BAKOL-607458 format. One record per residue (C-alpha): residue in three letters; z, y, x. Coordinates in Angstrom, 1 decimal. Last residue first. Layout:
N
{ala {Z Y X}}
...
END
This chain:
471
{pro {0.0 6.2 20.6}}
{thr {-2.1 7.6 23.2}}
{ile {-6.0 7.6 23.2}}
{tyr {-8.1 7.3 26.1}}
{val {-11.6 7.7 26.2}}
{ile {-13.6 6.5 29.5}}
{thr {-17.4 7.4 30.2}}
{asn {-18.8 4.7 32.4}}
{asp {-22.0 5.0 31.1}}
{ile {-21.3 1.8 29.5}}
{phe {-18.7 3.0 27.1}}
{lys {-14.9 2.6 28.5}}
{val {-12.7 2.9 25.4}}
{ala {-8.5 2.6 26.2}}
{tyr {-5.9 2.7 23.8}}
{gln {-2.4 3.2 25.7}}
{glu {0.3 1.0 25.0}}
{ser {1.0 1.2 28.1}}
{ser {0.6 -2.6 29.0}}
{asn {-3.3 -1.4 27.9}}
{lys {-5.0 -1.8 24.7}}
{thr {-8.8 -2.1 25.7}}
{ile {-11.4 -1.1 23.8}}
{thr {-15.1 -2.1 25.4}}
{gly {-18.6 -0.4 25.0}}
{tyr {-22.2 -0.2 24.1}}
{ser {-22.3 -3.7 23.2}}
{thr {-25.7 -4.8 22.2}}
{thr {-25.7 -7.0 18.5}}
{gly {-27.0 -4.1 16.5}}
{val {-24.7 -1.5 17.9}}
{lys {-21.8 -2.9 18.7}}
{val {-18.0 -1.3 20.3}}
{asp {-16.6 -4.3 22.0}}
{ala {-13.0 -5.6 21.4}}
{thr {-9.9 -5.8 23.6}}
{ser {-6.1 -7.2 23.2}}
{phe {-5.3 -6.8 19.5}}
{asn {-2.9 -9.2 18.5}}
{lys {-2.1 -8.0 14.8}}
{ile {-5.7 -7.2 13.7}}
{asp {-6.6 -10.6 14.3}}
{ala {-10.5 -11.4 14.6}}
{ile {-12.1 -7.5 15.5}}
{gln {-15.9 -6.3 15.1}}
{val {-16.3 -2.6 16.0}}
{phe {-19.8 -0.7 14.4}}
{ala {-22.1 1.2 14.9}}
{gly {-25.0 1.6 12.3}}
{asn {-25.1 5.4 12.1}}
{lys {-22.8 4.9 8.7}}
{his {-19.9 4.0 11.1}}
{lys {-18.4 0.7 10.8}}
{ile {-14.4 -0.7 11.0}}
{val {-15.0 -4.2 10.9}}
{ser {-11.3 -6.2 10.8}}
{ser {-9.2 -9.5 10.7}}
{val {-5.9 -10.3 9.3}}
{val {-4.6 -13.5 10.5}}
{pro {-1.3 -14.2 8.1}}
{lys {2.1 -13.8 9.2}}
{glu {4.8 -14.9 6.6}}
{gln {1.8 -17.0 5.6}}
{lys {0.4 -17.7 2.4}}
{ile {-2.5 -15.0 2.9}}
{asp {-4.1 -18.2 5.0}}
{gln {-7.1 -15.5 6.0}}
{ser {-7.0 -12.0 5.1}}
{thr {-10.3 -10.2 5.4}}
{phe {-10.5 -6.5 6.0}}
{glu {-13.5 -4.1 5.7}}
{ile {-13.8 -0.4 6.9}}
{asp {-16.1 1.9 6.2}}
{leu {-15.5 5.1 8.1}}
{ala {-16.1 9.3 7.4}}
{asn {-16.1 12.4 9.7}}
{lys {-17.4 15.3 7.5}}
{asp {-14.6 16.5 5.9}}
{val {-12.1 13.7 6.3}}
{ser {-13.9 10.4 5.2}}
{val {-13.0 6.8 4.3}}
{ala {-14.7 3.7 2.4}}
{val {-11.8 0.6 2.4}}
{asn {-13.0 -3.0 1.5}}
{ala {-10.2 -5.4 1.1}}
{thr {-10.1 -9.0 1.1}}
{gly {-8.0 -12.0 -0.1}}
{lys {-8.0 -15.0 1.2}}
{leu {-5.4 -18.4 1.0}}
{tyr {-5.6 -18.7 -3.2}}
{asp {-8.7 -17.3 -3.7}}
{ala {-9.9 -14.7 -6.1}}
{arg {-7.7 -11.9 -4.4}}
{lys {-9.5 -8.3 -4.5}}
{ala {-9.6 -5.4 -3.1}}
{thr {-11.1 -2.4 -3.0}}
{val {-10.1 1.4 -1.3}}
{asp {-11.3 4.6 -1.7}}
{ile {-9.6 6.8 0.5}}
{ser {-11.0 10.8 0.1}}
{phe {-10.8 14.3 2.5}}
{pro {-11.4 17.5 2.0}}
{thr {-9.1 20.2 4.3}}
{pro {-6.5 22.5 3.4}}
{thr {-5.8 24.6 6.3}}
{ala {-4.3 24.7 9.5}}
{his {-5.2 21.1 10.0}}
{ala {-2.9 18.2 10.9}}
{gly {-2.6 17.4 7.6}}
{lys {-3.8 20.0 5.3}}
{leu {-4.0 18.4 1.6}}
{lys {-7.7 19.1 0.0}}
{gly {-8.5 16.4 -2.7}}
{ser {-9.1 12.7 -2.9}}
{leu {-7.4 9.2 -3.4}}
{lys {-9.4 5.7 -4.9}}
{val {-7.8 2.8 -5.8}}
{ala {-9.6 -0.6 -6.9}}
{leu {-7.3 -3.6 -6.9}}
{asp {-8.8 -7.0 -8.3}}
{ala {-6.8 -9.9 -9.1}}
{asn {-6.4 -13.9 -9.2}}
{ile {-1.9 -14.0 -9.0}}
{phe {-1.8 -18.1 -8.3}}
{asn {-1.7 -21.4 -10.0}}
{leu {-4.0 -24.0 -9.2}}
{ala {-3.8 -23.5 -5.3}}
{thr {0.4 -23.2 -5.9}}
{glu {2.3 -20.0 -5.9}}
{gln {6.2 -20.6 -6.2}}
{gly {8.7 -22.1 -7.7}}
{ala {7.0 -25.8 -7.9}}
{ser {7.3 -25.8 -11.9}}
{ile {5.5 -22.7 -11.9}}
{asp {2.5 -24.3 -14.3}}
{ile {0.7 -21.4 -16.4}}
{val {0.4 -22.2 -19.8}}
{lys {-3.6 -21.4 -20.9}}
{thr {-4.7 -18.5 -22.8}}
{leu {-3.8 -16.1 -19.7}}
{asp {-6.7 -17.0 -17.9}}
{asn {-6.0 -15.3 -14.7}}
{asn {-8.6 -12.1 -13.9}}
{leu {-5.7 -9.8 -13.5}}
{lys {-6.7 -6.1 -13.3}}
{ile {-5.9 -3.2 -11.2}}
{ser {-6.9 0.6 -11.3}}
{ala {-6.5 3.5 -10.1}}
{asp {-8.3 7.3 -9.8}}
{leu {-5.7 9.6 -7.9}}
{asp {-6.8 13.5 -7.1}}
{leu {-4.6 15.1 -4.8}}
{val {-4.4 18.9 -4.1}}
{glu {-2.8 21.3 -1.7}}
{gln {-2.9 24.9 -1.8}}
{leu {1.0 25.1 -3.6}}
{tyr {1.4 21.4 -4.9}}
{ala {-0.8 19.7 -7.0}}
{val {-1.2 16.1 -8.2}}
{gln {-4.1 15.2 -10.5}}
{gly {-5.1 11.8 -12.6}}
{lys {-5.9 8.4 -13.5}}
{leu {-3.9 5.5 -13.8}}
{val {-5.4 2.3 -14.9}}
{leu {-3.2 -0.8 -15.8}}
{glu {-4.7 -4.5 -16.5}}
{ser {-2.9 -7.6 -17.4}}
{pro {0.9 -6.6 -17.9}}
{ile {2.3 -10.2 -18.0}}
{leu {5.3 -10.1 -21.5}}
{gln {6.9 -13.8 -21.5}}
{glu {6.8 -16.7 -23.5}}
{phe {9.0 -19.9 -22.6}}
{thr {7.7 -23.6 -21.8}}
{ser {10.6 -26.1 -21.0}}
{gln {11.4 -29.1 -18.3}}
{gly {8.4 -28.1 -15.7}}
{asn {8.8 -25.0 -15.7}}
{ser {6.3 -24.1 -18.1}}
{phe {5.0 -20.5 -18.7}}
{lys {3.6 -19.1 -21.9}}
{val {2.2 -15.7 -21.8}}
{asn {2.5 -12.8 -24.1}}
{lys {-0.4 -10.1 -23.1}}
{ala {0.2 -6.4 -21.7}}
{ser {-2.4 -3.5 -21.7}}
{ser {-2.2 -0.4 -20.3}}
{ser {-3.8 2.9 -19.9}}
{val {-2.5 6.2 -18.3}}
{glu {-5.3 8.7 -18.7}}
{ser {-5.8 12.5 -16.9}}
{leu {-2.2 12.6 -15.7}}
{thr {-1.6 16.6 -14.8}}
{ala {1.4 16.6 -12.5}}
{lys {2.0 20.1 -11.2}}
{val {4.7 20.7 -8.7}}
{asp {6.2 23.8 -7.6}}
{ala {9.5 22.5 -8.3}}
{ser {8.7 20.4 -11.2}}
{glu {6.2 20.4 -14.0}}
{phe {4.4 16.9 -15.3}}
{val {1.4 16.7 -17.9}}
{leu {0.1 14.2 -20.0}}
{gly {-3.7 14.6 -21.0}}
{lys {-3.6 10.9 -22.5}}
{leu {-1.3 7.8 -22.7}}
{gln {-2.9 4.7 -23.5}}
{leu {-0.7 1.9 -24.1}}
{ser {-1.7 -1.7 -25.3}}
{val {0.6 -5.0 -26.5}}
{gln {-0.6 -7.9 -27.6}}
{asn {0.6 -11.3 -28.7}}
{pro {4.2 -9.6 -29.7}}
{leu {7.4 -11.4 -28.6}}
{thr {9.3 -12.7 -31.7}}
{glu {11.7 -11.5 -33.8}}
{gln {10.6 -9.0 -35.9}}
{asn {12.8 -7.4 -38.0}}
{glu {13.2 -4.0 -36.4}}
{leu {9.4 -4.0 -36.7}}
{thr {9.1 -4.6 -40.3}}
{asn {7.1 -7.9 -40.9}}
{ala {4.2 -10.0 -40.4}}
{ala {3.1 -12.5 -38.2}}
{pro {1.9 -13.0 -34.7}}
{tyr {2.6 -9.8 -33.4}}
{val {0.2 -7.4 -32.5}}
{leu {1.5 -3.8 -30.9}}
{lys {-0.4 -0.3 -30.2}}
{ala {-0.2 2.5 -28.6}}
{thr {-1.6 5.7 -28.7}}
{ser {-1.6 8.7 -26.9}}
{asp {-2.8 12.2 -28.1}}
{ala {-4.5 15.3 -25.9}}
{thr {-2.4 18.4 -24.0}}
{phe {1.1 16.4 -24.2}}
{ser {3.9 18.1 -22.0}}
{phe {6.9 17.0 -19.6}}
{lys {8.3 19.7 -18.4}}
{ala {11.3 19.2 -15.3}}
{lys {14.1 21.9 -14.3}}
{gln {16.6 22.2 -11.8}}
{gln {19.9 23.7 -12.9}}
{ala {22.0 20.8 -11.0}}
{ala {23.3 19.8 -14.2}}
{asn {20.0 19.1 -15.2}}
{thr {17.4 21.4 -17.0}}
{ile {14.8 19.8 -19.1}}
{asp {11.5 19.8 -21.2}}
{ile {10.0 17.5 -23.7}}
{ala {6.5 18.9 -25.0}}
{gly {4.4 18.3 -27.6}}
{gly {1.1 19.7 -28.2}}
{asn {-1.5 16.8 -28.6}}
{ala {0.0 13.6 -31.0}}
{ile {1.9 10.8 -29.6}}
{lys {0.7 7.7 -31.6}}
{phe {1.8 4.7 -32.6}}
{asn {-0.3 1.7 -34.2}}
{tyr {1.6 -1.6 -35.1}}
{thr {-0.2 -4.8 -36.1}}
{ser {1.8 -7.9 -38.2}}
{gln {2.9 -5.8 -40.9}}
{asn {6.0 -4.4 -43.3}}
{ala {6.0 -0.9 -42.6}}
{ile {9.5 0.2 -41.9}}
{phe {9.2 2.0 -38.1}}
{pro {5.1 2.5 -38.5}}
{ala {5.0 4.9 -35.2}}
{glu {3.6 9.2 -35.9}}
{leu {5.3 11.0 -33.4}}
{val {4.8 14.9 -33.4}}
{leu {7.0 16.8 -31.2}}
{asn {6.8 20.5 -31.7}}
{thr {9.0 21.7 -28.8}}
{val {12.1 19.9 -27.7}}
{asn {14.7 20.7 -25.4}}
{val {17.1 18.9 -23.5}}
{lys {19.9 20.4 -21.7}}
{ala {21.2 17.6 -19.5}}
{gln {24.2 16.1 -18.9}}
{asn {24.1 12.8 -16.3}}
{ala {27.5 11.2 -17.2}}
{tyr {29.6 10.3 -20.1}}
{val {33.0 8.0 -20.0}}
{phe {34.3 6.0 -23.2}}
{asn {37.1 5.9 -25.3}}
{glu {37.4 9.6 -25.3}}
{lys {33.9 9.6 -27.6}}
{asn {35.7 7.6 -30.2}}
{thr {32.4 5.9 -32.5}}
{leu {33.1 2.4 -31.4}}
{trp {36.9 3.0 -31.7}}
{asp {36.2 4.3 -35.1}}
{pro {34.2 1.8 -36.1}}
{asn {36.8 -0.7 -35.1}}
{asp {34.9 -4.3 -34.9}}
{trp {34.9 -4.1 -31.2}}
{asp {38.6 -3.1 -30.4}}
{trp {38.7 -2.8 -26.7}}
{thr {41.5 -1.2 -26.4}}
{asn {40.5 0.6 -23.0}}
{pro {42.6 1.3 -19.5}}
{glu {40.0 1.9 -18.2}}
{lys {37.8 4.4 -19.9}}
{phe {34.2 2.2 -20.5}}
{glu {31.2 3.5 -18.6}}
{asp {28.0 5.6 -18.2}}
{trp {26.9 6.9 -22.0}}
{tyr {25.0 10.0 -21.8}}
{ala {25.5 13.7 -21.8}}
{val {22.8 15.5 -23.8}}
{asp {23.3 19.5 -24.5}}
{ala {20.6 20.2 -27.3}}
{ala {17.5 21.4 -28.0}}
{gly {15.3 21.9 -31.2}}
{thr {12.0 20.4 -32.5}}
{val {11.0 16.7 -33.2}}
{lys {8.1 15.7 -36.0}}
{val {8.3 12.3 -37.1}}
{ser {4.8 11.2 -38.6}}
{asn {5.0 7.9 -40.6}}
{gly {5.4 9.3 -44.0}}
{thr {6.5 12.7 -44.0}}
{val {9.5 13.0 -41.0}}
{gln {11.0 16.3 -40.8}}
{ile {13.6 16.0 -37.1}}
{gln {16.1 19.4 -36.3}}
{leu {17.8 19.6 -32.7}}
{thr {19.9 22.7 -32.9}}
{asn {23.0 20.5 -30.8}}
{asn {25.3 22.2 -28.3}}
{lys {27.1 19.2 -28.1}}
{ile {25.8 15.9 -27.9}}
{asp {28.2 12.8 -26.2}}
{tyr {24.9 10.0 -26.0}}
{gly {25.5 6.5 -26.2}}
{leu {28.1 5.6 -29.4}}
{pro {29.5 2.5 -28.2}}
{tyr {27.9 -1.1 -29.4}}
{gln {28.4 -3.2 -32.7}}
{ser {24.8 -2.6 -33.9}}
{lys {26.0 -1.0 -37.5}}
{ile {28.9 0.7 -36.1}}
{ala {26.6 2.4 -33.3}}
{asp {24.0 2.9 -35.5}}
{asn {25.9 5.3 -38.1}}
{lys {27.2 7.3 -35.1}}
{leu {23.9 7.9 -34.3}}
{leu {22.3 8.7 -37.6}}
{leu {25.6 11.3 -38.1}}
{glu {24.4 13.0 -34.6}}
{leu {21.0 13.3 -36.6}}
{glu {22.9 14.7 -40.0}}
{ala {24.5 17.4 -38.2}}
{ala {21.7 18.8 -36.4}}
{ser {20.0 19.0 -39.6}}
{tyr {17.6 16.2 -41.1}}
{gln {14.5 17.3 -43.3}}
{lys {13.0 14.6 -44.9}}
{thr {10.2 13.0 -46.8}}
{lys {10.3 9.9 -48.4}}
{gly {9.0 6.6 -46.3}}
{gln {12.6 4.9 -46.1}}
{ala {13.9 8.1 -44.5}}
{asp {16.4 6.3 -43.0}}
{glu {14.1 4.0 -41.2}}
{met {12.0 7.5 -40.2}}
{ala {15.0 9.6 -39.2}}
{leu {16.5 5.9 -36.9}}
{gly {12.9 5.9 -35.2}}
{ala {13.0 9.7 -34.3}}
{leu {16.3 9.8 -32.9}}
{thr {16.1 6.9 -30.6}}
{leu {12.6 8.6 -29.7}}
{val {14.3 11.7 -29.1}}
{ile {17.1 9.8 -27.0}}
{asp {15.0 7.9 -25.0}}
{ala {12.7 10.8 -23.8}}
{ala {15.6 12.5 -22.6}}
{arg {17.0 10.3 -20.5}}
{ser {13.2 9.7 -19.3}}
{leu {13.4 13.2 -18.8}}
{asp {16.8 13.1 -17.1}}
{ser {15.3 10.3 -14.7}}
{ala {12.4 12.5 -13.4}}
{thr {14.3 15.0 -12.7}}
{asn {16.4 14.5 -9.6}}
{asn {13.3 12.5 -8.2}}
{ile {10.8 15.2 -9.1}}
{val {13.4 17.5 -7.2}}
{glu {14.1 15.8 -4.2}}
{val {10.2 15.6 -4.1}}
{pro {9.5 18.8 -4.5}}
{thr {12.3 20.2 -1.4}}
{lys {11.5 17.7 0.8}}
{tyr {7.4 18.5 0.6}}
{asn {7.1 19.9 3.7}}
{asp {9.9 18.0 6.0}}
{ala {8.2 14.4 4.5}}
{ile {5.0 15.8 5.4}}
{asp {5.8 16.6 9.0}}
{gln {4.2 13.1 9.9}}
{phe {1.1 13.9 7.7}}
{gly {-0.4 15.2 10.5}}
{asp {-1.5 12.2 12.0}}
{tyr {-3.7 11.5 9.0}}
{tyr {-6.2 14.2 10.5}}
{ser {-5.7 12.8 14.2}}
{ile {-6.7 9.0 12.7}}
{ile {-10.0 10.6 11.6}}
{ala {-11.0 12.4 14.0}}
{lys {-10.2 9.6 16.2}}
{thr {-12.3 7.9 14.4}}
{thr {-15.0 9.9 14.7}}
{glu {-15.0 10.3 17.9}}
{val {-15.0 6.3 18.3}}
{leu {-17.9 6.1 16.2}}
{gln {-19.8 8.9 17.5}}
{lys {-19.8 7.4 21.1}}
{ala {-21.5 3.9 19.9}}
{lys {-23.8 6.4 18.4}}
{asp {-24.3 8.4 21.9}}
{leu {-25.1 4.7 22.4}}
{asp {-27.3 3.8 20.6}}
{ser {-29.4 6.9 21.2}}
{val {-30.0 10.4 20.1}}
{pro {-26.5 10.8 17.8}}
{thr {-27.1 13.5 15.3}}
{thr {-24.3 16.2 15.1}}
{val {-21.3 16.3 12.7}}
{asp {-19.8 19.6 11.8}}
{gly {-16.4 20.3 10.9}}
{gly {-13.8 17.4 11.3}}
{gly {-13.7 17.2 15.3}}
{thr {-17.1 18.1 16.6}}
{ser {-18.2 14.5 15.9}}
{gly {-20.0 12.9 18.0}}
{gly {-23.7 12.7 20.0}}
{asn {-25.1 13.9 22.8}}
{ser {-23.1 12.4 25.3}}
{gly {-22.5 12.8 29.0}}
{gly {-21.5 10.4 31.8}}
{gly {-18.3 9.7 34.0}}
{ser {-16.1 11.4 32.1}}
{ser {-12.6 11.5 31.3}}
{ser {-11.0 12.0 27.5}}
{gly {-8.1 12.6 26.0}}
{gly {-5.4 11.2 23.3}}
{gly {-4.2 12.6 19.8}}
{gly {-3.7 10.2 17.2}}
{gly {-0.5 8.6 16.3}}
{cys {-1.0 4.9 15.2}}
{ala {-2.5 2.9 17.4}}
{val {-5.8 3.7 18.8}}
{leu {-8.5 1.0 17.6}}
{ala {-7.3 -1.9 15.3}}
{thr {-3.8 -0.4 14.8}}
{ser {-4.9 2.7 14.3}}
{cys {-7.2 1.8 11.2}}
{met {-4.8 -0.9 9.7}}
{ile {-1.6 1.5 9.1}}
{val {-3.6 4.6 8.7}}
{leu {-6.3 2.5 6.0}}
{leu {-3.4 0.8 4.6}}
{thr {-1.3 4.0 3.8}}
{lys {1.9 4.6 5.6}}
{lys {1.1 7.6 6.7}}
{phe {-0.3 9.1 3.8}}
{leu {2.1 8.2 1.0}}
{met {5.1 9.5 2.9}}
END
């Protein structure tokens, strides 16, 4: 339940009204300001009205997100299909890339066409060469590959099952090519029909160099139908690239060290399954080779240093846009000491995170309603982290600041300030142990939020108006 569990919902509902929304009010006085529950927002005429508008806005936003309680039921079928087919697509991509690499290696830079039978022979020869069981059981194979220089074009279809385990009993004859390539010795599972349409890869598999540039060309697609007759498709609507940088020149197969740097930039990826269409306009990442010391030895490992994800998910009438990034700010040119077995004041994750979700979802409303959540978080201190959240539902909007102190503790203290754009705010010193807080404008309190023994939250204003919100 993506939205029910989001930081905003957890923190905001705990701080002000507890997760669950709903509620009612009794009045000992009137109010001229506030929200109309997701539609027009009136302009408050006094500071008291501003305080009331803050509470009403919070109620409207939490009520909207409370509607996501049933999102698991509404999205049960597409979620199940996506979960089931994502691994099928991943396996399909694996065999396509494996065949493309083997064909390019075999062609040695020459122009060459490979039939289905010739591709299966390449797989058998590779199993013998690597002394590992044949990885695929392929039937009804019409796959073809055209190699031209550093370019590989894959088309066709096949029913593919993937190596899963050894049959028992077995002869375990690893030096026998016939045993390695005899499918009767192994169990193959997860069969699916794999269809490839004009997938063009550019890859320097056989080049002797230190920098390798890869490209997946616009226009290619891989689609699958699994044993449950669930379908999914992965297509490229723009060129995507990847880059590997090694310390020394060699063929990719013979490189014996980790690359110094890896970068990936995928663009225009479209995933379709069960009425869900996800369009990823950008998936880019970079990783660097980092040295670690455990006090006894030094070793190297590729560490992701930056990730950017942008795209849109559409399902029936609902649309969700995502723009997210995370960046490590650590100096990765230095040796990182991990001898303590945990983070220290000198070696801790220093990172920036930005996530924006926006779109139109139903929530508690009958029709899709505009909403957005914009989160920026930063950790630049060993014991402290901060996050700013801007949330809006239709015309209701709040800004929330979170500060976590002593985050190395099992239960760190998290403080918060919830602010309305009209100037009203609530400051909470410890969200987890919240019991009461003032609703202020400037330095003046116009109401008090109190949590009672029945887990109810009551907001009493200075004009004796009381608003109850029950979790």
